[in-house]
Steps between C-alpha positions, in 0.01 A plus 500: 500500500638838405404720798551844343651612173763763594432676173157592634656699786761654271251623239185578693486774760141402579614141576757631746238722670259206510754275674596775745132559590450119520790470748336757726165322481672168572655647817153617609365150439783347700425724796131423479560122493737510795261719700209272420693185600618652829159636592327170419755291694483729802120507498459119464763427767333735745160343440634145544681594820168627640643837590297812486659716244426872511700532185266262306316790344822661385616166359174462310541851361858417398375183326239691303744781419768258381253310283371830357849629424585177326182516290568865416855414395368220276255747344783749448700226329216458247487874435875536471523190282236622257651848476853357468396265222330783308802730532760235414295386197483862386875542538582175321259572216647846456857369497409216259328739259795739513739212435292380204470852366875549530556183291285550188650192331392280792694279740619149416292234680205727570240465222185709495281226655740452790509874566119528477457216748753658734347849493146367542421190715865457599539817699143476626607179676721714724188572707530158669879544531464825696166426663584153630856384452715797599298583814549148625868504402560823691304358798722193496814712504377726780236316703657153522833608656317723753271218611781245520698741717206556734442123529869448578485752782188336640634143466853437359429133426190582294696776323773248417242254359354778281845598374574137407172415325437842343753458213319185384214711365725710268666183379164355395405833350820516299448151357136573420594840356749346257239254376241778477736732315555248222130428439402866544761607244358252257150626571612858438669396173187311390293813572737707283474231227119511525503879469735490206298235321175688555648827371640326195163348416316828552763687292466261211130432535402685184748297296389177662136581425584588144659161438251315722766383747367663816356183643833322483636743760244376751702190569816707552332732751340200674840328534669810641207555740517139623874538556437809712224322691731205566772721646245689706377174654857398582548827687179446696598142583836612641327781687265264683774245579737769623231655720444162665873448544554838663198459728620152603853617576380803698253289699772250593730783608233654722419156639864452606494822692161416658611149605817639657305763692237245613761257639682773691174636639416153634842464656488856637808626320305784339248760616152498347514864394820445303363183341178667387690803372726279283209283387311807371814631327608168338230487225560871428870429444420265214198687363692754283712221348193294420331803350804577287484150352131531426526853360797414284289281273238776458773745401717279275352642181581851622851384592557362152358816343731718712797289394399548137466872556841533660655284229355734236628808682844343547511399133420858402780634718749236384431585139645842580292672236649828385258790466271438204620823346879526444580856396809418303453816299576726802870573515511808720277715711523800265331320211232369735409844637509668162268252328242444772169666421138436428412224253596144418862434422632157392859453402679177403214274619592134484227262614580147617279195529717255690823483302331614179510862382165597348564878454835668463608860472161671515488880545202725545439852630134594532369823649169574667229559244628236253334186367769251401426181304745208519464264208682187390454138403390241754795412722675831449473584871205741528338320796841435656575871487182573696579222745841650564357845568251349743771302679377159384811421287870533565664769289815704467532860403357829616122546543368815662157653546499862608854449630427188706640162403248250362539138596707578812362325806565762764730780586531869442402609152295188422165545323205310636293267279197699623615777263419274203158393375510202269302231329650181355409290200302255713185642653473397865147576620326389816152391586293806584370810325676678215538804730670294770747366244576847369545645851706206626765629739353852509150432628483826693574724208243745360228303316520752218848364416348155431249656264772685315734199485221288348427772244865534397546123470176461301314292763139552400351245741308555825763546773281294734495201267625200697770277357566137575828343620793625288281771349279249317202653324697736278647459153875525454477856375272609784727345763801679343322836521415441868863419573609817319243700695645363822850621403363844405308518829818423693679769299235759587439398861871505593595783266775271365737645240533185284249271327618174340264304279603169342309430178184685622326479158584147393137387542337827381358593162620803305241737646579405856869526435461852361299604806766355731774692319311827551445418869870430553592833334254668739673347798845592368387860442427526875872469571548122515723257316318226311696208356321226306625188329305404193494303178229722362594777257195714579589536867867568412393775255331691788823504702735792522794266447537142382795283615568170332663218694718230359549167672825476690767293328723312745 
């Protein structure tokens, strides 16, 4: 059993705060347990001796107070565990998304399905890890030594027995944990396989339906699902067996202490109050360890997910990615200061896809108020150029927008991606109304901007028309116009200086294309830079400048 991944403490401030708060709560619980045991032993001994005890009322009050404090500490554990899980999940998700964003080409060993499973149900499984496992682990580290120490002071022989038998429980837990880790890892891998297979089938469903091969994938999904079910049942089987083993070992250990105390009470070598005090403490000594073993199985999926998350973050760091933008064109500070100004400036852009160069030596200087059309044959690098400017592709060269570097992750002088509004070749619409798709990301903007964006993009449909999953219910041309309207809405809502449109008229007729060209000129005339890639001559004719790309020759 892996008690606690040190990377969790190193990376998560919330996890460190959670454990610190848990340690304080565990100390409170320890005090409450000791006070309860002492008050109960004293009260029972006094009643059996037949003495009148004026302090009986105070002892009863102490019993109730100790039980209440312990219950309150348990409730606080639940609150702290829920809040800690939420914060740690937020921190991990943010770090993972930043790592993925910083590596636009992806990380080896982390396909899309694995990442989607990790960011979704994987990190959600941390609720059990923080809500059940870590509280019991902290309690074991804090409460158990305190109770053993108090039992030792009350009766050294019982304390010695506890010290001898107590390590047996962690030994059993370690053996069980190793077996559980193997089957849980297989279950986690089978879940990732199931997710990957499902995504592949959904992604290729249209092709499968076209060739009437969709039903053949049913057997594949069924086999992967059965594999996941089989591994899940193995985990449950080990969970039940391990729970029985831990309970049996703990019961035997408490029985040894009880038998020893009983024999010495009969002989008269031990006082009744000390015996009762130790007997009340003995089960509490083993309780955190037993709970750790039980909670570990409920949190194993979260443990595996956290390991995957830390592996991804470590892989991102080990890759040692250089900044996406490498300003090789800057040779001295004088040139940089002299040339910085408003507008888009690209110099010596070289876009890489892995080890392959897809665009080499591209230069462009566009000022506010210009509409620039980038044309070229398929594969010449038009989409790759846009990906580089957005930070989705590795590139070399100098790229600046209003003086700030494009593609740079962070640092002084870096331009934010929020300064760019863009729409790609593939329309990515969501289930909901057309208006909600257009206003996506800027829902609180002035509703008049949505109306204007739809007008400029040529969306002549009811904004309240509801779309199905993936934007179903629209033709290809209509979906493309909605996607263009969303980019224009972002441009207007954020007052961004740059609009990038990748093939915005590929699914439009000549009339729609002419209207789009006029709309883009209107946007440019308001002091913005509009860059479009296109194969269509009509849209290029409307541009102030046309730049033709040639495929890079390597």
